mmCIF entry with sequence, helices, sheets and N, C-alpha, C, O atoms, coordinates in Angstrom:
data_MODEL
# 
_entry.id   MODEL 
# 
_entity.id                         1 
_entity.type                       polymer 
_entity.pdbx_number_of_molecules   1 
# 
_entity_poly.entity_id                      1 
_entity_poly.type                           'polypeptide(L)' 
_entity_poly.nstd_linkage                   no 
_entity_poly.nstd_monomer                   no 
_entity_poly.pdbx_seq_one_letter_code       MKNLAQKIKIGFTNLNGFSERNLKRMKRFHNEYKEYKIVPQLVAQLPWGHNISRL 
_entity_poly.pdbx_seq_one_letter_code_can   MKNLAQKIKIGFTNLNGFSERNLKRMKRFHNEYKEYKIVPQLVAQLPWGHNISRL 
_entity_poly.pdbx_strand_id                 A 
# 
loop_
_entity_poly_seq.entity_id 
_entity_poly_seq.num 
_entity_poly_seq.mon_id 
_entity_poly_seq.hetero 
1 1  MET n 
1 2  LYS n 
1 3  ASN n 
1 4  LEU n 
1 5  ALA n 
1 6  GLN n 
1 7  LYS n 
1 8  ILE n 
1 9  LYS n 
1 10 ILE n 
1 11 GLY n 
1 12 PHE n 
1 13 THR n 
1 14 ASN n 
1 15 LEU n 
1 16 ASN n 
1 17 GLY n 
1 18 PHE n 
1 19 SER n 
1 20 GLU n 
1 21 ARG n 
1 22 ASN n 
1 23 LEU n 
1 24 LYS n 
1 25 ARG n 
1 26 MET n 
1 27 LYS n 
1 28 ARG n 
1 29 PHE n 
1 30 HIS n 
1 31 ASN n 
1 32 GLU n 
1 33 TYR n 
1 34 LYS n 
1 35 GLU n 
1 36 TYR n 
1 37 LYS n 
1 38 ILE n 
1 39 VAL n 
1 40 PRO n 
1 41 GLN n 
1 42 LEU n 
1 43 VAL n 
1 44 ALA n 
1 45 GLN n 
1 46 LEU n 
1 47 PRO n 
1 48 TRP n 
1 49 GLY n 
1 50 HIS n 
1 51 ASN n 
1 52 ILE n 
1 53 SER n 
1 54 ARG n 
1 55 LEU n 
# 
_struct_asym.id          A 
_struct_asym.entity_id   1 
# 
loop_
_struct_conf.conf_type_id 
_struct_conf.id 
_struct_conf.pdbx_PDB_helix_id 
_struct_conf.beg_label_comp_id 
_struct_conf.beg_label_asym_id 
_struct_conf.beg_label_seq_id 
_struct_conf.pdbx_beg_PDB_ins_code 
_struct_conf.end_label_comp_id 
_struct_conf.end_label_asym_id 
_struct_conf.end_label_seq_id 
_struct_conf.pdbx_end_PDB_ins_code 
_struct_conf.beg_auth_comp_id 
_struct_conf.beg_auth_asym_id 
_struct_conf.beg_auth_seq_id 
_struct_conf.end_auth_comp_id 
_struct_conf.end_auth_asym_id 
_struct_conf.end_auth_seq_id 
_struct_conf.pdbx_PDB_helix_class 
_struct_conf.details 
_struct_conf.pdbx_PDB_helix_length 
HELX_P HELX_P1 AA1 LYS A 2  ? GLY A 11 ? LYS A 2  GLY A 11 1 ? 10 
HELX_P HELX_P2 AA2 GLU A 20 ? TYR A 33 ? GLU A 20 TYR A 33 1 ? 14 
HELX_P HELX_P3 AA3 LEU A 42 ? GLN A 45 ? LEU A 42 GLN A 45 1 ? 4  
HELX_P HELX_P4 AA4 TRP A 48 ? ASN A 51 ? TRP A 48 ASN A 51 5 ? 4  
# 
_struct_conf_type.id          HELX_P 
_struct_conf_type.criteria    ? 
_struct_conf_type.reference   ? 
# 
loop_
_atom_site.group_PDB 
_atom_site.id 
_atom_site.type_symbol 
_atom_site.label_atom_id 
_atom_site.label_alt_id 
_atom_site.label_comp_id 
_atom_site.label_asym_id 
_atom_site.label_entity_id 
_atom_site.label_seq_id 
_atom_site.pdbx_PDB_ins_code 
_atom_site.Cartn_x 
_atom_site.Cartn_y 
_atom_site.Cartn_z 
_atom_site.occupancy 
_atom_site.B_iso_or_equiv 
_atom_site.pdbx_formal_charge 
_atom_site.auth_seq_id 
_atom_site.auth_comp_id 
_atom_site.auth_asym_id 
_atom_site.auth_atom_id 
_atom_site.pdbx_PDB_model_num 
ATOM 1   N N  . MET A 1 1  ? 154.157 94.807 125.556 1.00 0.00 ? 1  MET A N  1 
ATOM 2   C CA . MET A 1 1  ? 154.114 93.369 125.368 1.00 0.00 ? 1  MET A CA 1 
ATOM 3   C C  . MET A 1 1  ? 154.668 92.636 126.589 1.00 0.00 ? 1  MET A C  1 
ATOM 4   O O  . MET A 1 1  ? 154.150 91.593 126.987 1.00 0.00 ? 1  MET A O  1 
ATOM 5   N N  . LYS A 1 2  ? 155.704 93.183 127.165 1.00 0.00 ? 2  LYS A N  1 
ATOM 6   C CA . LYS A 1 2  ? 156.313 92.535 128.322 1.00 0.00 ? 2  LYS A CA 1 
ATOM 7   C C  . LYS A 1 2  ? 155.308 92.442 129.465 1.00 0.00 ? 2  LYS A C  1 
ATOM 8   O O  . LYS A 1 2  ? 155.190 91.402 130.114 1.00 0.00 ? 2  LYS A O  1 
ATOM 9   N N  . ASN A 1 3  ? 154.586 93.530 129.708 1.00 0.00 ? 3  ASN A N  1 
ATOM 10  C CA . ASN A 1 3  ? 153.581 93.570 130.768 1.00 0.00 ? 3  ASN A CA 1 
ATOM 11  C C  . ASN A 1 3  ? 152.462 92.569 130.493 1.00 0.00 ? 3  ASN A C  1 
ATOM 12  O O  . ASN A 1 3  ? 152.027 91.855 131.397 1.00 0.00 ? 3  ASN A O  1 
ATOM 13  N N  . LEU A 1 4  ? 152.002 92.517 129.257 1.00 0.00 ? 4  LEU A N  1 
ATOM 14  C CA . LEU A 1 4  ? 150.934 91.589 128.887 1.00 0.00 ? 4  LEU A CA 1 
ATOM 15  C C  . LEU A 1 4  ? 151.385 90.147 129.058 1.00 0.00 ? 4  LEU A C  1 
ATOM 16  O O  . LEU A 1 4  ? 150.636 89.323 129.581 1.00 0.00 ? 4  LEU A O  1 
ATOM 17  N N  . ALA A 1 5  ? 152.598 89.834 128.625 1.00 0.00 ? 5  ALA A N  1 
ATOM 18  C CA . ALA A 1 5  ? 153.131 88.476 128.771 1.00 0.00 ? 5  ALA A CA 1 
ATOM 19  C C  . ALA A 1 5  ? 153.185 88.070 130.238 1.00 0.00 ? 5  ALA A C  1 
ATOM 20  O O  . ALA A 1 5  ? 152.864 86.932 130.582 1.00 0.00 ? 5  ALA A O  1 
ATOM 21  N N  . GLN A 1 6  ? 153.586 88.989 131.096 1.00 0.00 ? 6  GLN A N  1 
ATOM 22  C CA . GLN A 1 6  ? 153.660 88.694 132.527 1.00 0.00 ? 6  GLN A CA 1 
ATOM 23  C C  . GLN A 1 6  ? 152.270 88.473 133.117 1.00 0.00 ? 6  GLN A C  1 
ATOM 24  O O  . GLN A 1 6  ? 152.077 87.572 133.934 1.00 0.00 ? 6  GLN A O  1 
ATOM 25  N N  . LYS A 1 7  ? 151.306 89.290 132.707 1.00 0.00 ? 7  LYS A N  1 
ATOM 26  C CA . LYS A 1 7  ? 149.940 89.140 133.214 1.00 0.00 ? 7  LYS A CA 1 
ATOM 27  C C  . LYS A 1 7  ? 149.328 87.816 132.777 1.00 0.00 ? 7  LYS A C  1 
ATOM 28  O O  . LYS A 1 7  ? 148.633 87.169 133.560 1.00 0.00 ? 7  LYS A O  1 
ATOM 29  N N  . ILE A 1 8  ? 149.578 87.411 131.548 1.00 0.00 ? 8  ILE A N  1 
ATOM 30  C CA . ILE A 1 8  ? 149.064 86.129 131.063 1.00 0.00 ? 8  ILE A CA 1 
ATOM 31  C C  . ILE A 1 8  ? 149.700 84.987 131.846 1.00 0.00 ? 8  ILE A C  1 
ATOM 32  O O  . ILE A 1 8  ? 149.016 84.042 132.240 1.00 0.00 ? 8  ILE A O  1 
ATOM 33  N N  . LYS A 1 9  ? 151.001 85.073 132.070 1.00 0.00 ? 9  LYS A N  1 
ATOM 34  C CA . LYS A 1 9  ? 151.707 84.030 132.816 1.00 0.00 ? 9  LYS A CA 1 
ATOM 35  C C  . LYS A 1 9  ? 151.149 83.890 134.233 1.00 0.00 ? 9  LYS A C  1 
ATOM 36  O O  . LYS A 1 9  ? 150.999 82.773 134.727 1.00 0.00 ? 9  LYS A O  1 
ATOM 37  N N  . ILE A 1 10 ? 150.845 84.994 134.881 1.00 0.00 ? 10 ILE A N  1 
ATOM 38  C CA . ILE A 1 10 ? 150.309 84.977 136.250 1.00 0.00 ? 10 ILE A CA 1 
ATOM 39  C C  . ILE A 1 10 ? 148.842 84.529 136.267 1.00 0.00 ? 10 ILE A C  1 
ATOM 40  O O  . ILE A 1 10 ? 148.439 83.732 137.114 1.00 0.00 ? 10 ILE A O  1 
ATOM 41  N N  . GLY A 1 11 ? 148.059 85.045 135.332 1.00 0.00 ? 11 GLY A N  1 
ATOM 42  C CA . GLY A 1 11 ? 146.623 84.773 135.325 1.00 0.00 ? 11 GLY A CA 1 
ATOM 43  C C  . GLY A 1 11 ? 146.237 83.418 134.767 1.00 0.00 ? 11 GLY A C  1 
ATOM 44  O O  . GLY A 1 11 ? 145.190 82.875 135.118 1.00 0.00 ? 11 GLY A O  1 
ATOM 45  N N  . PHE A 1 12 ? 147.070 82.869 133.904 1.00 0.00 ? 12 PHE A N  1 
ATOM 46  C CA . PHE A 1 12 ? 146.758 81.594 133.252 1.00 0.00 ? 12 PHE A CA 1 
ATOM 47  C C  . PHE A 1 12 ? 147.963 80.676 133.371 1.00 0.00 ? 12 PHE A C  1 
ATOM 48  O O  . PHE A 1 12 ? 148.701 80.486 132.404 1.00 0.00 ? 12 PHE A O  1 
ATOM 49  N N  . THR A 1 13 ? 148.160 80.119 134.528 1.00 0.00 ? 13 THR A N  1 
ATOM 50  C CA . THR A 1 13 ? 149.359 79.319 134.793 1.00 0.00 ? 13 THR A CA 1 
ATOM 51  C C  . THR A 1 13 ? 149.427 78.049 133.961 1.00 0.00 ? 13 THR A C  1 
ATOM 52  O O  . THR A 1 13 ? 150.506 77.477 133.805 1.00 0.00 ? 13 THR A O  1 
ATOM 53  N N  . ASN A 1 14 ? 148.309 77.596 133.426 1.00 0.00 ? 14 ASN A N  1 
ATOM 54  C CA . ASN A 1 14 ? 148.293 76.366 132.628 1.00 0.00 ? 14 ASN A CA 1 
ATOM 55  C C  . ASN A 1 14 ? 148.540 76.612 131.141 1.00 0.00 ? 14 ASN A C  1 
ATOM 56  O O  . ASN A 1 14 ? 148.583 75.656 130.367 1.00 0.00 ? 14 ASN A O  1 
ATOM 57  N N  . LEU A 1 15 ? 148.704 77.863 130.723 1.00 0.00 ? 15 LEU A N  1 
ATOM 58  C CA . LEU A 1 15 ? 148.947 78.183 129.313 1.00 0.00 ? 15 LEU A CA 1 
ATOM 59  C C  . LEU A 1 15 ? 150.428 78.410 129.050 1.00 0.00 ? 15 LEU A C  1 
ATOM 60  O O  . LEU A 1 15 ? 151.144 78.983 129.871 1.00 0.00 ? 15 LEU A O  1 
ATOM 61  N N  . ASN A 1 16 ? 150.864 77.948 127.891 1.00 0.00 ? 16 ASN A N  1 
ATOM 62  C CA . ASN A 1 16 ? 152.234 78.187 127.444 1.00 0.00 ? 16 ASN A CA 1 
ATOM 63  C C  . ASN A 1 16 ? 152.194 78.883 126.097 1.00 0.00 ? 16 ASN A C  1 
ATOM 64  O O  . ASN A 1 16 ? 151.163 78.894 125.425 1.00 0.00 ? 16 ASN A O  1 
ATOM 65  N N  . GLY A 1 17 ? 153.318 79.463 125.704 1.00 0.00 ? 17 GLY A N  1 
ATOM 66  C CA . GLY A 1 17 ? 153.412 80.042 124.374 1.00 0.00 ? 17 GLY A CA 1 
ATOM 67  C C  . GLY A 1 17 ? 153.078 81.515 124.280 1.00 0.00 ? 17 GLY A C  1 
ATOM 68  O O  . GLY A 1 17 ? 152.978 82.045 123.174 1.00 0.00 ? 17 GLY A O  1 
ATOM 69  N N  . PHE A 1 18 ? 152.903 82.192 125.396 1.00 0.00 ? 18 PHE A N  1 
ATOM 70  C CA . PHE A 1 18 ? 152.550 83.601 125.369 1.00 0.00 ? 18 PHE A CA 1 
ATOM 71  C C  . PHE A 1 18 ? 153.676 84.464 125.932 1.00 0.00 ? 18 PHE A C  1 
ATOM 72  O O  . PHE A 1 18 ? 153.440 85.396 126.702 1.00 0.00 ? 18 PHE A O  1 
ATOM 73  N N  . SER A 1 19 ? 154.892 84.139 125.538 1.00 0.00 ? 19 SER A N  1 
ATOM 74  C CA . SER A 1 19 ? 156.041 84.946 125.949 1.00 0.00 ? 19 SER A CA 1 
ATOM 75  C C  . SER A 1 19 ? 155.997 86.284 125.218 1.00 0.00 ? 19 SER A C  1 
ATOM 76  O O  . SER A 1 19 ? 155.237 86.456 124.265 1.00 0.00 ? 19 SER A O  1 
ATOM 77  N N  . GLU A 1 20 ? 156.805 87.214 125.663 1.00 0.00 ? 20 GLU A N  1 
ATOM 78  C CA . GLU A 1 20 ? 156.860 88.515 125.005 1.00 0.00 ? 20 GLU A CA 1 
ATOM 79  C C  . GLU A 1 20 ? 157.218 88.348 123.529 1.00 0.00 ? 20 GLU A C  1 
ATOM 80  O O  . GLU A 1 20 ? 156.616 88.980 122.661 1.00 0.00 ? 20 GLU A O  1 
ATOM 81  N N  . ARG A 1 21 ? 158.184 87.507 123.258 1.00 0.00 ? 21 ARG A N  1 
ATOM 82  C CA . ARG A 1 21 ? 158.614 87.268 121.866 1.00 0.00 ? 21 ARG A CA 1 
ATOM 83  C C  . ARG A 1 21 ? 157.471 86.703 121.026 1.00 0.00 ? 21 ARG A C  1 
ATOM 84  O O  . ARG A 1 21 ? 157.246 87.154 119.903 1.00 0.00 ? 21 ARG A O  1 
ATOM 85  N N  . ASN A 1 22 ? 156.744 85.709 121.567 1.00 0.00 ? 22 ASN A N  1 
ATOM 86  C CA . ASN A 1 22 ? 155.642 85.115 120.816 1.00 0.00 ? 22 ASN A CA 1 
ATOM 87  C C  . ASN A 1 22 ? 154.495 86.098 120.611 1.00 0.00 ? 22 ASN A C  1 
ATOM 88  O O  . ASN A 1 22 ? 153.873 86.104 119.549 1.00 0.00 ? 22 ASN A O  1 
ATOM 89  N N  . LEU A 1 23 ? 154.208 86.924 121.606 1.00 0.00 ? 23 LEU A N  1 
ATOM 90  C CA . LEU A 1 23 ? 153.153 87.930 121.446 1.00 0.00 ? 23 LEU A CA 1 
ATOM 91  C C  . LEU A 1 23 ? 153.514 88.920 120.335 1.00 0.00 ? 23 LEU A C  1 
ATOM 92  O O  . LEU A 1 23 ? 152.651 89.325 119.556 1.00 0.00 ? 23 LEU A O  1 
ATOM 93  N N  . LYS A 1 24 ? 154.778 89.302 120.265 1.00 0.00 ? 24 LYS A N  1 
ATOM 94  C CA . LYS A 1 24 ? 155.217 90.193 119.185 1.00 0.00 ? 24 LYS A CA 1 
ATOM 95  C C  . LYS A 1 24 ? 155.059 89.519 117.835 1.00 0.00 ? 24 LYS A C  1 
ATOM 96  O O  . LYS A 1 24 ? 154.661 90.160 116.862 1.00 0.00 ? 24 LYS A O  1 
ATOM 97  N N  . ARG A 1 25 ? 155.366 88.231 117.768 1.00 0.00 ? 25 ARG A N  1 
ATOM 98  C CA . ARG A 1 25 ? 155.206 87.487 116.511 1.00 0.00 ? 25 ARG A CA 1 
ATOM 99  C C  . ARG A 1 25 ? 153.741 87.368 116.125 1.00 0.00 ? 25 ARG A C  1 
ATOM 100 O O  . ARG A 1 25 ? 153.394 87.483 114.950 1.00 0.00 ? 25 ARG A O  1 
ATOM 101 N N  . MET A 1 26 ? 152.883 87.138 117.108 1.00 0.00 ? 26 MET A N  1 
ATOM 102 C CA . MET A 1 26 ? 151.439 87.061 116.837 1.00 0.00 ? 26 MET A CA 1 
ATOM 103 C C  . MET A 1 26 ? 150.920 88.381 116.289 1.00 0.00 ? 26 MET A C  1 
ATOM 104 O O  . MET A 1 26 ? 150.122 88.405 115.352 1.00 0.00 ? 26 MET A O  1 
ATOM 105 N N  . LYS A 1 27 ? 151.377 89.477 116.879 1.00 0.00 ? 27 LYS A N  1 
ATOM 106 C CA . LYS A 1 27 ? 150.947 90.796 116.415 1.00 0.00 ? 27 LYS A CA 1 
ATOM 107 C C  . LYS A 1 27 ? 151.441 91.057 115.000 1.00 0.00 ? 27 LYS A C  1 
ATOM 108 O O  . LYS A 1 27 ? 150.699 91.579 114.168 1.00 0.00 ? 27 LYS A O  1 
ATOM 109 N N  . ARG A 1 28 ? 152.690 90.696 114.723 1.00 0.00 ? 28 ARG A N  1 
ATOM 110 C CA . ARG A 1 28 ? 153.244 90.885 113.384 1.00 0.00 ? 28 ARG A CA 1 
ATOM 111 C C  . ARG A 1 28 ? 152.495 90.034 112.360 1.00 0.00 ? 28 ARG A C  1 
ATOM 112 O O  . ARG A 1 28 ? 152.218 90.497 111.254 1.00 0.00 ? 28 ARG A O  1 
ATOM 113 N N  . PHE A 1 29 ? 152.162 88.781 112.727 1.00 0.00 ? 29 PHE A N  1 
ATOM 114 C CA . PHE A 1 29 ? 151.396 87.895 111.841 1.00 0.00 ? 29 PHE A CA 1 
ATOM 115 C C  . PHE A 1 29 ? 150.030 88.503 111.546 1.00 0.00 ? 29 PHE A C  1 
ATOM 116 O O  . PHE A 1 29 ? 149.588 88.535 110.398 1.00 0.00 ? 29 PHE A O  1 
ATOM 117 N N  . HIS A 1 30 ? 149.367 88.984 112.597 1.00 0.00 ? 30 HIS A N  1 
ATOM 118 C CA . HIS A 1 30 ? 148.042 89.600 112.420 1.00 0.00 ? 30 HIS A CA 1 
ATOM 119 C C  . HIS A 1 30 ? 148.122 90.808 111.489 1.00 0.00 ? 30 HIS A C  1 
ATOM 120 O O  . HIS A 1 30 ? 147.303 90.953 110.581 1.00 0.00 ? 30 HIS A O  1 
ATOM 121 N N  . ASN A 1 31 ? 149.097 91.663 111.715 1.00 0.00 ? 31 ASN A N  1 
ATOM 122 C CA . ASN A 1 31 ? 149.228 92.863 110.880 1.00 0.00 ? 31 ASN A CA 1 
ATOM 123 C C  . ASN A 1 31 ? 149.515 92.514 109.428 1.00 0.00 ? 31 ASN A C  1 
ATOM 124 O O  . ASN A 1 31 ? 149.066 93.216 108.522 1.00 0.00 ? 31 ASN A O  1 
ATOM 125 N N  . GLU A 1 32 ? 150.252 91.448 109.200 1.00 0.00 ? 32 GLU A N  1 
ATOM 126 C CA . GLU A 1 32 ? 150.604 91.045 107.837 1.00 0.00 ? 32 GLU A CA 1 
ATOM 127 C C  . GLU A 1 32 ? 149.417 90.450 107.089 1.00 0.00 ? 32 GLU A C  1 
ATOM 128 O O  . GLU A 1 32 ? 149.262 90.678 105.889 1.00 0.00 ? 32 GLU A O  1 
ATOM 129 N N  . TYR A 1 33 ? 148.576 89.686 107.791 1.00 0.00 ? 33 TYR A N  1 
ATOM 130 C CA . TYR A 1 33 ? 147.512 88.923 107.124 1.00 0.00 ? 33 TYR A CA 1 
ATOM 131 C C  . TYR A 1 33 ? 146.104 89.363 107.503 1.00 0.00 ? 33 TYR A C  1 
ATOM 132 O O  . TYR A 1 33 ? 145.155 88.616 107.266 1.00 0.00 ? 33 TYR A O  1 
ATOM 133 N N  . LYS A 1 34 ? 145.934 90.548 108.081 1.00 0.00 ? 34 LYS A N  1 
ATOM 134 C CA . LYS A 1 34 ? 144.603 90.952 108.534 1.00 0.00 ? 34 LYS A CA 1 
ATOM 135 C C  . LYS A 1 34 ? 143.609 91.163 107.390 1.00 0.00 ? 34 LYS A C  1 
ATOM 136 O O  . LYS A 1 34 ? 142.401 91.174 107.625 1.00 0.00 ? 34 LYS A O  1 
ATOM 137 N N  . GLU A 1 35 ? 144.088 91.328 106.182 1.00 0.00 ? 35 GLU A N  1 
ATOM 138 C CA . GLU A 1 35 ? 143.197 91.519 105.032 1.00 0.00 ? 35 GLU A CA 1 
ATOM 139 C C  . GLU A 1 35 ? 142.597 90.202 104.529 1.00 0.00 ? 35 GLU A C  1 
ATOM 140 O O  . GLU A 1 35 ? 141.610 90.210 103.794 1.00 0.00 ? 35 GLU A O  1 
ATOM 141 N N  . TYR A 1 36 ? 143.195 89.070 104.927 1.00 0.00 ? 36 TYR A N  1 
ATOM 142 C CA . TYR A 1 36 ? 142.752 87.767 104.438 1.00 0.00 ? 36 TYR A CA 1 
ATOM 143 C C  . TYR A 1 36 ? 141.726 87.171 105.389 1.00 0.00 ? 36 TYR A C  1 
ATOM 144 O O  . TYR A 1 36 ? 141.823 87.314 106.608 1.00 0.00 ? 36 TYR A O  1 
ATOM 145 N N  . LYS A 1 37 ? 140.754 86.509 104.812 1.00 0.00 ? 37 LYS A N  1 
ATOM 146 C CA . LYS A 1 37 ? 139.738 85.825 105.605 1.00 0.00 ? 37 LYS A CA 1 
ATOM 147 C C  . LYS A 1 37 ? 140.271 84.431 105.951 1.00 0.00 ? 37 LYS A C  1 
ATOM 148 O O  . LYS A 1 37 ? 140.715 83.697 105.068 1.00 0.00 ? 37 LYS A O  1 
ATOM 149 N N  . ILE A 1 38 ? 140.226 84.072 107.224 1.00 0.00 ? 38 ILE A N  1 
ATOM 150 C CA . ILE A 1 38 ? 140.672 82.757 107.661 1.00 0.00 ? 38 ILE A CA 1 
ATOM 151 C C  . ILE A 1 38 ? 139.474 81.822 107.632 1.00 0.00 ? 38 ILE A C  1 
ATOM 152 O O  . ILE A 1 38 ? 138.461 82.084 108.281 1.00 0.00 ? 38 ILE A O  1 
ATOM 153 N N  . VAL A 1 39 ? 139.587 80.739 106.886 1.00 0.00 ? 39 VAL A N  1 
ATOM 154 C CA . VAL A 1 39 ? 138.494 79.776 106.716 1.00 0.00 ? 39 VAL A CA 1 
ATOM 155 C C  . VAL A 1 39 ? 138.990 78.368 107.045 1.00 0.00 ? 39 VAL A C  1 
ATOM 156 O O  . VAL A 1 39 ? 140.195 78.116 107.037 1.00 0.00 ? 39 VAL A O  1 
ATOM 157 N N  . PRO A 1 40 ? 138.069 77.457 107.331 1.00 0.00 ? 40 PRO A N  1 
ATOM 158 C CA . PRO A 1 40 ? 138.476 76.068 107.569 1.00 0.00 ? 40 PRO A CA 1 
ATOM 159 C C  . PRO A 1 40 ? 139.059 75.449 106.299 1.00 0.00 ? 40 PRO A C  1 
ATOM 160 O O  . PRO A 1 40 ? 138.889 75.974 105.198 1.00 0.00 ? 40 PRO A O  1 
ATOM 161 N N  . GLN A 1 41 ? 139.738 74.337 106.474 1.00 0.00 ? 41 GLN A N  1 
ATOM 162 C CA . GLN A 1 41 ? 140.266 73.626 105.313 1.00 0.00 ? 41 GLN A CA 1 
ATOM 163 C C  . GLN A 1 41 ? 139.114 73.241 104.404 1.00 0.00 ? 41 GLN A C  1 
ATOM 164 O O  . GLN A 1 41 ? 137.980 73.083 104.857 1.00 0.00 ? 41 GLN A O  1 
ATOM 165 N N  . LEU A 1 42 ? 139.404 73.091 103.130 1.00 0.00 ? 42 LEU A N  1 
ATOM 166 C CA . LEU A 1 42 ? 138.369 72.776 102.147 1.00 0.00 ? 42 LEU A CA 1 
ATOM 167 C C  . LEU A 1 42 ? 137.610 71.507 102.505 1.00 0.00 ? 42 LEU A C  1 
ATOM 168 O O  . LEU A 1 42 ? 136.390 71.461 102.345 1.00 0.00 ? 42 LEU A O  1 
ATOM 169 N N  . VAL A 1 43 ? 138.294 70.486 102.980 1.00 0.00 ? 43 VAL A N  1 
ATOM 170 C CA . VAL A 1 43 ? 137.618 69.231 103.309 1.00 0.00 ? 43 VAL A CA 1 
ATOM 171 C C  . VAL A 1 43 ? 136.560 69.445 104.382 1.00 0.00 ? 43 VAL A C  1 
ATOM 172 O O  . VAL A 1 43 ? 135.546 68.746 104.388 1.00 0.00 ? 43 VAL A O  1 
ATOM 173 N N  . ALA A 1 44 ? 136.768 70.384 105.279 1.00 0.00 ? 44 ALA A N  1 
ATOM 174 C CA . ALA A 1 44 ? 135.779 70.658 106.320 1.00 0.00 ? 44 ALA A CA 1 
ATOM 175 C C  . ALA A 1 44 ? 134.549 71.370 105.761 1.00 0.00 ? 44 ALA A C  1 
ATOM 176 O O  . ALA A 1 44 ? 133.494 71.368 106.394 1.00 0.00 ? 44 ALA A O  1 
ATOM 177 N N  . GLN A 1 45 ? 134.675 71.974 104.591 1.00 0.00 ? 45 GLN A N  1 
ATOM 178 C CA . GLN A 1 45 ? 133.570 72.702 103.986 1.00 0.00 ? 45 GLN A CA 1 
ATOM 179 C C  . GLN A 1 45 ? 132.706 71.823 103.087 1.00 0.00 ? 45 GLN A C  1 
ATOM 180 O O  . GLN A 1 45 ? 131.624 72.233 102.668 1.00 0.00 ? 45 GLN A O  1 
ATOM 181 N N  . LEU A 1 46 ? 133.186 70.609 102.790 1.00 0.00 ? 46 LEU A N  1 
ATOM 182 C CA . LEU A 1 46 ? 132.437 69.700 101.922 1.00 0.00 ? 46 LEU A CA 1 
ATOM 183 C C  . LEU A 1 46 ? 131.393 68.930 102.723 1.00 0.00 ? 46 LEU A C  1 
ATOM 184 O O  . LEU A 1 46 ? 131.622 68.609 103.890 1.00 0.00 ? 46 LEU A O  1 
ATOM 185 N N  . PRO A 1 47 ? 130.251 68.630 102.109 1.00 0.00 ? 47 PRO A N  1 
ATOM 186 C CA . PRO A 1 47 ? 129.263 67.794 102.795 1.00 0.00 ? 47 PRO A CA 1 
ATOM 187 C C  . PRO A 1 47 ? 129.847 66.403 103.062 1.00 0.00 ? 47 PRO A C  1 
ATOM 188 O O  . PRO A 1 47 ? 130.746 65.958 102.348 1.00 0.00 ? 47 PRO A O  1 
ATOM 189 N N  . TRP A 1 48 ? 129.338 65.723 104.085 1.00 0.00 ? 48 TRP A N  1 
ATOM 190 C CA . TRP A 1 48 ? 129.870 64.426 104.481 1.00 0.00 ? 48 TRP A CA 1 
ATOM 191 C C  . TRP A 1 48 ? 129.825 63.432 103.320 1.00 0.00 ? 48 TRP A C  1 
ATOM 192 O O  . TRP A 1 48 ? 130.731 62.609 103.192 1.00 0.00 ? 48 TRP A O  1 
ATOM 193 N N  . GLY A 1 49 ? 128.824 63.484 102.494 1.00 0.00 ? 49 GLY A N  1 
ATOM 194 C CA . GLY A 1 49 ? 128.706 62.558 101.367 1.00 0.00 ? 49 GLY A CA 1 
ATOM 195 C C  . GLY A 1 49 ? 129.881 62.619 100.406 1.00 0.00 ? 49 GLY A C  1 
ATOM 196 O O  . GLY A 1 49 ? 130.169 61.633 99.729  1.00 0.00 ? 49 GLY A O  1 
ATOM 197 N N  . HIS A 1 50 ? 130.556 63.736 100.332 1.00 0.00 ? 50 HIS A N  1 
ATOM 198 C CA . HIS A 1 50 ? 131.711 63.859 99.452  1.00 0.00 ? 50 HIS A CA 1 
ATOM 199 C C  . HIS A 1 50 ? 132.956 63.210 100.052 1.00 0.00 ? 50 HIS A C  1 
ATOM 200 O O  . HIS A 1 50 ? 133.939 62.984 99.347  1.00 0.00 ? 50 HIS A O  1 
ATOM 201 N N  . ASN A 1 51 ? 132.920 62.915 101.330 1.00 0.00 ? 51 ASN A N  1 
ATOM 202 C CA . ASN A 1 51 ? 134.074 62.317 102.005 1.00 0.00 ? 51 ASN A CA 1 
ATOM 203 C C  . ASN A 1 51 ? 134.011 60.797 102.050 1.00 0.00 ? 51 ASN A C  1 
ATOM 204 O O  . ASN A 1 51 ? 134.961 60.158 102.502 1.00 0.00 ? 51 ASN A O  1 
ATOM 205 N N  . ILE A 1 52 ? 132.921 60.210 101.594 1.00 0.00 ? 52 ILE A N  1 
ATOM 206 C CA . ILE A 1 52 ? 132.758 58.764 101.631 1.00 0.00 ? 52 ILE A CA 1 
ATOM 207 C C  . ILE A 1 52 ? 133.169 58.185 100.284 1.00 0.00 ? 52 ILE A C  1 
ATOM 208 O O  . ILE A 1 52 ? 132.722 58.644 99.233  1.00 0.00 ? 52 ILE A O  1 
ATOM 209 N N  . SER A 1 53 ? 134.015 57.185 100.331 1.00 0.00 ? 53 SER A N  1 
ATOM 210 C CA . SER A 1 53 ? 134.449 56.512 99.104  1.00 0.00 ? 53 SER A CA 1 
ATOM 211 C C  . SER A 1 53 ? 133.345 55.578 98.637  1.00 0.00 ? 53 SER A C  1 
ATOM 212 O O  . SER A 1 53 ? 132.824 54.783 99.418  1.00 0.00 ? 53 SER A O  1 
ATOM 213 N N  . ARG A 1 54 ? 132.999 55.673 97.393  1.00 0.00 ? 54 ARG A N  1 
ATOM 214 C CA . ARG A 1 54 ? 131.943 54.803 96.845  1.00 0.00 ? 54 ARG A CA 1 
ATOM 215 C C  . ARG A 1 54 ? 132.601 53.577 96.201  1.00 0.00 ? 54 ARG A C  1 
ATOM 216 O O  . ARG A 1 54 ? 133.524 53.710 95.398  1.00 0.00 ? 54 ARG A O  1 
ATOM 217 N N  . LEU A 1 55 ? 132.124 52.408 96.554  1.00 0.00 ? 55 LEU A N  1 
ATOM 218 C CA . LEU A 1 55 ? 132.677 51.159 96.026  1.00 0.00 ? 55 LEU A CA 1 
ATOM 219 C C  . LEU A 1 55 ? 131.860 50.629 94.904  1.00 0.00 ? 55 LEU A C  1 
ATOM 220 O O  . LEU A 1 55 ? 132.185 49.582 94.344  1.00 0.00 ? 55 LEU A O  1 
# 
């Protein structure tokens, strides 16, 4: 992880948040929730007509 964090820092100078600690947390999060399907919020799945208030 340390090597990867350093390579990201060198290769992508405009990116933040990829420290060794954060990469370990990302990996732990992935391992914990890899069985779950990640989907958009419910409101994004509704047709536009359902988002308009009818007067």
